[in-house]
N, C-alpha and C positions, 0 to 999 in steps of 0.2 A: 429716565435721559435717552437712551440708544435701544433704536428697535429692531426684532428678527436678526440679521445677521452680524452686523455690527452687538449687538448684545451675546451671542456667541462669540464671536471673536476676541471679547474683553474676557468672558468666560473662560476659555482655556490659554490666549497668549498673553493677557493682564492689560494696560494699558501705561501710558504715558502722559504725566501731568507735570509741566513746567521742565522736563528733562528728566525729570526721577521716573524710573522704571518701579511699578507699582503693579502687586500681585492683588487676583478680587478675593475678599473675605465673604464678603455676606449683601447679595443685593436682592433687595425688597421694592415689590411694585405691592403700594398699596391705594386707592382710589385717593385722588389730591396727594400721596406723598410716596416723592421714591428716594432713594438714597441706595449709597453702595458704602460698605467698610472695606479700604483697602490698607495694606501694609507694604513699603515699599521694600524695594529688593537689596536696596544695597545693607549694609551692616555699618554699625547698628541700626535694623531697621527703626522704622518709624508708622505710626497708625495714621490712616488718612481719612477721613471723614467726607461723601460730598450728598449734599441734600438741595433737593431737586422743587422748588415752589414757582407758583405760577411765572414770575419777571424774576427770579432772583438763582443764581449757581451758587451756594456755601459749599465753599473749601476749606475745612481747617485741615492744618499737621501738627500734629501732637512731637511733643518730646517724648523721649528713648523711654521707655517705659509705660506709657500711657497709652490706654486699650483704643481703639477704633469703635468698640461701640462706645466709650463714654465720650470721644467725641462726637457721635452721631446721636447721643441724646442730648448733648450741648446744642451741634446745631439745631437741632427740631426747638427747644427752648430758643434759641437764636431767631427763628423764621416766628416761633409765635406768640414770642415778646414784639417782633417788626408788625406783625396783623395783631396786636389787642392795640398796639400806640397808637391807632388810625393808619398806619400806610399801606391799607389794603392793596394801594396800586404796583408795592413793591414785593410785598409777600405772597 
């Protein structure tokens, strides 16, 4: 998603998505897969999952009490479903 200095800034300062300030919970980079688990800073906080594929950036915002890890898993399933449905140009 981000490389170098931008990545360090997100890890220390957080990020803003659609006006919501978020703190980084987990940053996962593996070959072909990149994802972030975030938590909103306002109360009650909500989990946020961001997953990047080749052509898509999936952002899932959960209800209160839903874990960002669960959302990340759902984003992974959504990306896999797009790939398996023949939308290889999308996922």
